[in-house]
N, C-alpha and C positions, 0 to 999 in steps of 0.2 A: 348261819341264819336260814330258816326255811322260807319258802315262798310266802306263806301266810304271815310269818313274822315280819318279812320285808314290807308287805303291803300294810300291815297294822302300824308299822313305824312311820308311815306317811300320812296317816289319817288326821293328824293334828297340823299338818303343813298347810299353810295358806299361800296360794299361788295368785299371780296377777296376770290377767289376760292382756292381749295386745291393745285392748280398748281401755285398760286401766282398772278393770273390774276385778275384785277379789273373788276367789272361789276355792272350794275344797273338793277332795275326792268324795263322790257320793256312791256308796256301796249299793249294789243290787242284792236281792235276797239270796241266801244260800240254797243248796239243793238237799233233799233228803237222801238217805242211803239208797232207797229204791230208785230214785231219779238218777243217782250216780251210777248204779248198777245197769240201768237201762241205757245210759249214755255209753258205758263201757262196751256194750254189745257192738257198737260201731267201730271199735278199735281191733287191731289184728289179734291180740291175745284175749280179748274180752275182759281185760283188767285195766285199771287206772292206777298209776303209781301212788303210793301212800301219801307223799307230800302234796300231790295234786288233789287227791281225795280230801285231804284235810282242808285245802284251799276251797274246794267246791262246797264243802259243808259250811264254811265261813261265808263265802259269797260266790256267786257265779260270774261276777264281774263288777265293773264300776263305770260311772259316768265321769268324763274328763273333758275340759274345754279344748276345742280344736280337733278332737278325735271322736266326739260323740260318746260312744261306748266301747270299752274294752271288755270282752267276754271270754270266759274260759271253758264254755260248754259248746262251742261251735264245731263239734266233731263232724267231719264230712261235708260241711257246708260249702267249702270252696269249689269243689266240683272238677278241677282239672287233675283227675286221678293219674294220668300218665306222667305228670311231672312231680306231683306230690300224692303218691298212692294212699297215704293215710295222713290226714292233717287236721289241725284245729284252727278255725278261722278266729283270730283274736280281735280283729277290728278292721275298719275301712275308713277312708277319708271322705266318703260321699261322692267321689269322682271316679269310681271304678278301680281304685287301687286298694290293695289289701295287705294286712300283716298276717302271715301264716306260720304256724308252728308245725314242724315236720315230726311225725311219729314213725319210728322204725318198726320192723316186723316183730320185734321183741317187746313192743309196747313202750319203749323209752321215749320220753318227750324231749326232743332235741332243739336244734337251732330254730330261730325265728327269722323268717324272710319277708322282705318287702317286695310284693309283686305289683309292678307298675304297668299300666297299659299304654301310657303316652308320656315318654317313650316306653316301648315294650321291653322292660328290663326286669330281671330278678336280682335282688341284692341280699347278701347275708347281713342281717340287721343286728341280731343279738345272739349270744351263744346259747341261751336257754330262756325259760320263762322268767326266772328270777332277774336275770340281767335285763330283760325287756321291761320289767316293771321299774327297774332303776333308770332305764332310758326314758320312760314316761315321766318320772320324777324330774329328771334332768331337763326335759322339754318344758315342764311347767315352771321351772326356776330360771331358765335362760333359753328361751325359744330359739333365738337367732343362732346360737352356738351349739345347740343340742345335736346329738347324733341323729335323732329323728328328723329334724328340720334339714340338716345338711344332706342326708340321703334323699329326702323328698325333693329338695330344691336344687341340688348340685350333683350328687353322685350319680343319679340315674342318667343325667345328660352326659356326664363324663364317660360313663361306660358306653353309652350309645354312640357318641361321636369319636372318642379317642381309643377305646379298647373294648371291643365287643366281647372279650372274655373267652374266645374259642380257640381250640387247638385243631389243626387239620387232621383228618382221619389217618393219613399215612404216617404222620409224625407220631401219633398215639400208638399205632400198630407196631412201631419200631421202638417204643419206649422200654426202658428197663423196669418200669413200674408194672408188675405183673397184673395187678387189678385193672389198671387203665388199659393195658395191652389186650387182655382177655376180653374186656368189654368192647373195645374198638373192633376186634375181629368178628364180633357178632353183628356189626352194623353194616348197612350198605355203603358203597363207595361215596355216595353223595351226602354223607353226614359229616358234621363237625361235632366236636366234643367240648362241653363246659365242665371243668373240674374245680369244685370249690372245697375239696376235702381239707386241705391245710391252709386255706386262704383266710386272711383276717376279715374282721368286720369291714363293711363297705365294698367288699369284692362282689362281683356279680357277672352276669352275662346278658346279652341283648337277645332275648328269646324271639323277638319279632323282626330281627334283622333280615331274615330271608322270607318274610311273609307273615300274615297275621294268624295263621292256623297252627294250633299246637297238637292236633290230633295224631300226628306222626312222631311227636317227641317221645323219647324213651328214657326212663330213669334206670340207673344201674342199681337194682335191688336196694340195699341199705346204704350204699355209698352216695356221697354228694357229687355224683357224676351224671351228666345228661347227654344224650345224643339228640341233636337237632338237625332236621332235614334241611339240606341246602339244595333247593331245586336246580336241576341242570339247565343251563342256558340253551335255548333252542335256536337253531339257525333259521334263516328265512324260509327255507323249504319245509322244515319241520313244523314251523308255525302255520304255514299255508295249508298243509295237509293234516294238521292236528297230530 
């Protein structure tokens, strides 16, 4: 099933809000080929995959209760290029938290991540855009037990409190994983590494555990590996004299 077919299959679904009101997916207008070509200029290869192009012709997104809008044309809107060099902002919850789709250097549209600011956590949400649309459908049918709600209400706090998702730099440098080791050797000693390559949904890392700034975070090319600065603790004398 294509992404467009998946979305079309949900158009006759009737959902019920937490207040008991019924609602349906409300589609936004589609884009012209010229508009899609212009959008593609913001992506690394200047191209948009055929299945996504088909989707954008059909609709640029839809309105959905509890999320406001899901959009497929938010290329480059997210802004944190050092952690997601090429991304599509799919939606937000109105409280500074975003659903972001990662695009690799070959133009492939990959995993969807939930980027939360309070607590400051990144979570692997869905394997791709089609799976994300399924997760939206699941949310509409069973809010409390849905992947989206569990990540939003529970997973982010579990990652923040119990497992920040990081590997120490020295451990990574001694790893038998050549990609991880090579990346770790490029980082300063005061960095830790988050590796979500083979991790399942709901895995993540607490990007704000060592401070609110992401400007020194580094992503490993097309791999789902990040280096996060862990500021060195200063002694009293160092603090005194800056």
